[in-house]
C-alpha positions in Angstrom: -3.1 13.1 2.8 -1.0 10.9 2.1 -2.3 8.8 -0.8 1.0 6.4 -0.2 -1.2 5.7 2.8 -4.3 4.9 0.8 -2.2 2.4 -1.1 -0.5 1.0 2.0 -4.0 0.1 3.3 -5.3 -1.0 0.1 -2.2 -3.5 0.1 -2.8 -4.9 3.5 -6.6 -5.6 2.7 -4.9 -7.3 -0.2 -2.8 -9.4 1.4 -5.1 -10.3 3.9 -7.7 -11.9 1.7 -4.8 -13.5 0.2 -4.0 -15.3 3.0 -7.6 -16.2 3.6 -8.1 -17.5 0.0 -4.7 -19.4 0.4 -5.9 -21.1 3.6 -9.4 -21.7 1.7 -7.4 -23.1 -1.4 -5.5 -25.6 0.9 -8.5 -26.8 3.0 -10.1 -27.3 -0.6 -7.6 -29.4 -1.8 -6.8 -31.4 1.5 -11.0 -32.2 1.2 -10.8 -33.2 -2.5 -8.3 -35.4 -1.7 -9.8 -36.8 1.5 -10.8 -40.5 1.3 -14.2 -39.7 2.0 -14.4 -37.5 -1.1 -14.0 -41.0 -3.2 -16.8 -41.7 -5.0 -19.2 -43.7 -3.4 -20.9 -44.8 -6.6 -21.4 -42.9 -10.3 -23.9 -40.2 -8.6 -21.5 -39.3 -5.9 -19.8 -36.1 -7.1 -18.2 -34.5 -3.7 -15.2 -35.6 -4.7 -15.3 -33.9 -8.2 -17.6 -30.6 -6.3 -14.5 -30.5 -4.1 -11.9 -30.2 -7.2 -14.0 -27.4 -8.7 -14.0 -25.5 -5.3 -10.4 -25.7 -4.9 -9.8 -24.6 -8.8 -12.2 -22.2 -8.7 -10.5 -20.8 -5.3 -6.9 -21.4 -6.9 -8.1 -18.8 -9.6 -9.0 -16.2 -7.0 -5.9 -16.7 -5.2 -3.9 -16.1 -8.8 -6.4 -12.6 -9.2 -5.4 -11.5 -5.4 -1.3 -11.6 -6.3 -2.2 -10.0 -9.8 -3.9 -7.2 -7.8 -1.1 -6.8 -5.6 1.4 -6.5 -8.2 -0.5 -3.9 -10.2 -1.0 -2.0 -6.7 2.8 -2.3 -6.6 3.7 -0.8 -10.0 0.8 2.3 -8.9 2.4 5.5 -8.3 0.9 7.6 -5.1 1.4 10.4 -7.1 -1.3 13.2 -6.2 -3.4 14.8 -8.8 -4.3 18.5 -9.2 -7.2 20.4 -10.1 -5.6 20.6 -14.0 -5.2 16.7 -14.0 -7.5 14.7 -16.1 -8.9 11.3 -13.8 -6.4 8.7 -14.7 -5.6 5.3 -13.0 -4.5 6.1 -9.2 -7.0 9.5 -8.6 -8.8 9.8 -5.8 -12.2 11.6 -6.3 -14.6 13.0 -4.4 -18.0 12.2 -6.2 -21.2 13.8 -5.4 -24.5 12.5 -6.5 -27.4 14.2 -7.7 -29.0 13.9 -4.0 -25.6 15.4 -2.6 -24.5 12.6 -1.1 -21.0 12.5 -1.2 -18.6 9.4 -2.2 -15.1 8.8 -2.3 -13.8 7.0 -4.8 -9.9 5.6 -5.9 -9.5 4.7 -9.8 -8.2 1.4 -9.9 -6.3 -0.8 -12.1 -8.2 -4.5 -10.3 -9.9 -4.8 -7.3 -13.1 -2.8 -8.1 -15.8 -2.9 -5.5 -13.4 -3.2 -2.2 -13.8 -0.4 0.6 -11.5 0.4 3.4 -12.0 3.2 5.7 -8.9 5.9 5.3 -8.9 8.9 7.0 -12.2 9.3 8.8 -13.7 8.3 5.6 -14.7 5.0 3.5 -13.1 4.9 0.3 -14.5 2.5 -2.4 -12.0 1.3 -5.4 -13.2 1.4 -8.5 -12.0 -0.4 -11.6 -11.5 1.1 -14.7 -13.3 -1.4 -16.4 -16.4 -0.7 -14.5 -18.8 1.8 -15.8 -18.4 4.7 -13.3 -14.7 4.3 -13.7 -15.0 4.4 -17.5 -17.1 7.3 -17.3 -14.8 9.5 -14.8 -11.7 8.6 -16.9 -10.2 11.5 -18.9 -12.5 13.9 -16.6 -11.5 17.0 -14.5 -12.5 18.5 -11.0 -15.6 20.2 -11.6 -16.9 18.3 -14.6 -20.4 16.2 -14.0 -20.8 13.0 -15.7 -24.1 11.4 -16.3 -24.3 7.4 -16.2 -26.9 5.3 -17.2 -27.0 1.8 -16.4 -30.0 -0.4 -17.1 -32.3 2.7 -18.3 -31.5 4.6 -14.9 -29.6 7.4 -15.3 -27.5 9.0 -12.6 -25.8 12.4 -12.5 -22.7 13.0 -10.3 -20.7 16.3 -9.7 -16.5 15.8 -9.5 -16.0 18.0 -6.5 -12.0 17.3 -5.6 -9.4 14.7 -7.6 -6.2 14.2 -5.8 
């Protein structure tokens, strides 16, 4: 398995999301400045709401651009069983119900999912609880993660 292909796929998804967000920003800006968005009375907030939406979408565009920059600097190195889990590791994780999940430890864009080589890969940010729990562990390690009083146990089957 070539990790460079996975990174390329992640970048393609981010670029598609960026294009969608940029189109939404343009539409929101048009709506915010359109003559129909002008307040008709002191209670009419259409223009203000459209401006807030445009601002929020602009922030999303910046986040996506930052994510693309982060992935542009990420190495496609393959990890061995002697390497600890770090950013860029592809981890095959088994839960206590023997269900397998493929996770990519990511600097950003946590939660993003994509299909790659007949499996679904989920990006897990290193700032997320699961990402933090995986950092520094090795293939064969077991980890426990408690969120909202619920403890889950995982076995790290493979690190690439």
